C-alpha positions as CSV (number, residue, x, y, z in Angstrom):
1,M,115.9,93.4,119.3
2,S,116.5,90.3,121.4
3,T,114.7,89.7,124.7
4,S,117.9,90.2,126.7
5,A,118.6,93.5,124.9
6,K,115.1,94.7,125.7
7,L,115.5,93.8,129.3
8,K,118.9,95.5,129.5
9,A,117.4,98.7,127.9
10,R,114.5,98.6,130.4
11,R,116.8,98.4,133.4
12,E,119.4,101.0,132.3
13,T,117.1,103.9,132.8
14,S,114.2,104.3,135.1
15,R,111.0,106.4,135.0
16,G,109.5,105.0,138.2
17,P,107.0,102.3,139.0
18,A,103.6,102.2,137.4
19,R,100.5,102.9,139.5
20,P,97.9,100.1,139.9
21,G,95.2,100.3,137.2
22,R,97.4,102.4,134.9
23,R,98.4,101.2,131.5
24,V,102.1,100.6,131.3
25,D,104.3,101.3,128.3
26,L,106.2,98.0,127.9
27,R,109.0,99.7,125.9
28,R,110.2,101.7,128.9
29,P,112.7,100.3,131.4
30,F,111.7,98.8,134.7
31,D,112.3,100.8,137.9
32,A,115.7,99.8,139.1
33,K,114.6,98.8,142.6
34,V,111.6,96.8,141.3
35,F,113.9,95.0,138.9
36,A,116.5,94.2,141.6
37,R,113.7,92.8,143.9
38,A,112.3,90.7,141.0
39,R,115.8,89.3,140.3
40,E,116.0,88.4,144.0
41,L,112.6,86.7,144.0
42,A,113.2,84.8,140.8
43,D,115.8,82.6,142.5
44,A,113.2,81.0,144.8
45,Y,110.9,79.8,141.9
46,Q,111.2,76.3,140.5
47,I,111.9,75.7,136.9
48,V,110.8,72.4,135.2
49,I,112.9,71.4,132.2
50,R,112.0,68.9,129.5
51,R,113.7,67.9,126.3
52,A,111.9,67.7,123.0
53,D,113.2,67.6,119.5
54,G,116.8,68.1,120.6
55,E,116.0,71.3,122.5
56,Y,115.3,72.0,126.1
57,F,112.1,73.7,127.2
58,G,111.7,75.2,130.7
59,E,108.7,76.5,132.5
60,V,108.2,78.1,135.9
61,L,106.3,75.7,138.1
62,E,104.4,78.5,140.0
63,L,103.6,80.7,137.0
64,P,102.2,78.7,134.1
65,G,102.9,80.3,130.8
66,I,106.3,81.7,131.7
67,G,108.9,79.6,129.9
68,A,111.7,79.6,127.4
69,D,113.9,77.2,125.5
70,G,117.6,76.7,124.9
71,R,120.1,74.4,123.2
72,T,121.5,73.2,126.6
73,P,119.9,72.9,130.0
74,D,122.0,75.8,131.4
75,E,121.0,78.1,128.4
76,C,117.3,77.1,129.0
77,V,117.4,77.9,132.7
78,K,119.1,81.2,132.0
79,S,116.4,82.1,129.4
80,V,113.6,81.1,131.7
81,R,115.0,83.1,134.6
82,E,115.3,86.1,132.3
83,A,111.6,85.8,131.4
84,L,110.6,85.2,135.0
85,V,112.5,88.3,136.2
86,A,110.7,90.5,133.6
87,S,107.3,88.9,134.5
88,L,107.8,89.4,138.2
89,A,108.9,93.0,137.7
90,H,105.9,93.7,135.5
91,L,103.5,92.3,138.2
92,M,105.1,94.3,140.9
93,E,105.0,97.5,138.8
94,L,101.3,96.9,138.3
95,G,100.9,96.7,142.1
96,H,100.3,92.9,142.2
97,A,102.0,90.6,144.6
98,P,103.8,87.8,142.9
99,P,102.6,84.3,143.8
100,A,104.5,82.5,146.6
101,P,107.3,80.2,145.4
102,A,106.5,76.5,145.8
103,S,109.5,76.3,148.1
104,E,107.6,78.5,150.6
105,A,106.0,76.3,153.2
106,R,102.3,76.1,153.0
107,T,101.1,74.4,156.1
108,E,97.5,75.6,156.3
109,Q,94.6,74.0,154.5
110,V,91.1,75.4,153.8
111,N,88.3,73.1,152.7
112,L,85.5,74.6,150.5
113,R,82.3,72.8,149.6
114,L,81.1,73.5,146.1
115,S,78.3,72.4,143.9
116,P,79.3,70.5,140.7
117,R,78.4,73.6,138.7
118,E,80.5,75.9,140.9
119,K,83.4,73.6,140.6
120,K,83.2,73.5,136.8
121,R,83.0,77.3,136.8
122,L,86.1,77.6,138.9
123,E,88.0,75.0,136.8
124,S,87.1,76.9,133.7
125,A,88.1,80.2,135.1
126,A,91.4,78.7,136.3
127,A,92.2,77.1,132.9
128,S,91.4,80.3,131.1
129,K,94.0,82.2,133.2
130,G,96.6,79.5,132.6
131,F,96.4,77.8,136.0
132,R,96.5,74.0,136.3
133,G,94.1,73.8,139.2
134,I,91.6,75.6,141.4
135,A,93.9,75.9,144.4
136,D,96.6,77.9,142.6
137,Y,93.9,80.0,140.8
138,A,92.1,80.8,144.1
139,R,95.3,81.6,145.9
140,A,96.5,83.9,143.2
141,T,93.2,85.6,142.7
142,L,92.1,86.0,146.3
143,L,95.4,87.0,147.8
144,D,96.2,89.5,145.1
145,Q,93.4,91.8,146.2
């Protein structure tokens, strides 16, 4: 079954949102309200597209690891948005707040002094979770609690 067919099946019926900490059956459909909210949010995220070997590959700037490909730029963006909507809906069903889109103004700055050992630990933790840097990892981890 294709990804779009699975997503369609998930949104056609609803069994309600998952409770935080509860294991979710990924074969069931998303809650209709959660899915609609995820679709709204997805439009604010930035997609970076690159071309390699005659195909286009797109990735969500704010959520490393969410990406898709396509034969054309439009097809690629459509596929990435589909994956993003599903990922955002899944996060929301688990009770997690999605990370803020890069387009959202971030005007405040916090400086944190670390030892070289602490910095390496944070960089390692960030990389293991798919983040490109400490700032995004810290923001997602600390604000998600």
